[in-house]
C-alpha positions as CSV (number, residue, x, y, z in Angstrom):
1,M,-0.2,-6.0,9.6
2,L,0.5,-7.1,6.1
3,N,4.1,-6.8,4.8
4,S,3.3,-6.2,1.1
5,D,4.0,-2.5,1.4
6,A,7.5,-3.0,2.9
7,F,10.7,-2.9,1.0
8,Q,12.8,-6.0,0.4
9,L,16.5,-6.3,0.4
10,G,17.8,-9.0,-2.0
11,P,20.6,-9.8,-4.4
12,D,19.4,-7.1,-6.8
13,G,19.4,-4.4,-4.1
14,V,16.4,-2.7,-2.5
15,T,13.0,-3.3,-4.1
16,M,9.6,-1.8,-3.3
17,P,6.1,-3.0,-4.2
18,D,4.3,-1.2,-7.0
19,S,1.4,1.1,-6.4
20,S,-1.2,-1.6,-7.2
21,Q,0.3,-3.9,-4.6
22,V,0.2,-1.2,-1.9
23,L,-3.4,-0.3,-2.7
24,A,-4.4,-3.9,-2.6
25,S,-2.7,-4.2,0.8
26,V,-4.5,-1.2,2.2
27,Q,-7.8,-2.5,0.8
28,D,-7.1,-5.8,2.6
29,W,-6.5,-4.0,5.9
30,W,-9.8,-2.1,5.6
31,T,-11.7,-5.2,4.6
32,A,-10.2,-7.1,7.6
33,A,-11.2,-4.4,9.9
34,L,-14.7,-3.5,8.6
35,G,-15.9,-6.7,6.9
36,D,-15.9,-8.4,3.6
37,D,-19.0,-6.4,2.4
38,L,-17.0,-3.2,2.4
39,N,-17.1,-1.5,-1.0
40,T,-13.5,-0.7,-2.0
41,N,-14.4,1.0,-5.2
42,P,-12.3,4.2,-5.7
43,A,-15.5,6.2,-6.4
44,T,-16.7,5.7,-2.9
45,P,-15.7,7.9,0.1
46,Q,-13.9,5.0,1.8
47,G,-12.2,4.1,-1.6
48,Q,-10.9,7.7,-1.8
49,I,-9.4,7.4,1.8
50,M,-7.8,4.0,0.9
51,A,-6.3,5.5,-2.2
52,S,-4.9,8.4,-0.2
53,E,-3.5,6.1,2.4
54,A,-1.9,4.0,-0.3
55,A,-0.4,7.1,-1.9
56,A,1.1,8.2,1.4
57,I,2.7,4.7,1.9
58,Q,4.0,4.7,-1.7
59,D,5.5,8.2,-1.1
60,K,7.2,6.9,2.1
61,N,8.5,3.9,0.0
62,S,10.0,6.2,-2.6
63,Q,11.7,8.3,0.1
64,L,13.2,5.2,1.7
65,L,14.4,3.9,-1.7
66,Y,16.1,7.2,-2.4
67,V,17.9,7.1,1.0
68,A,18.8,3.4,0.5
69,Q,20.5,3.9,-2.8
């Protein structure tokens, strides 16, 4: 599993990846599982699922950030 969707604790406090980083991470997971020829375009059905998965991860990140502060 990739760690680009995880929060980081540093000298500036807790930081979270932005939405584009989370989506890129999810697309990488799908591509690793299903092959490099997978079309990750958001207009495709699998692109819609990837975007929904990334949104759920980003929502979780926002909730964790709220609790951590």
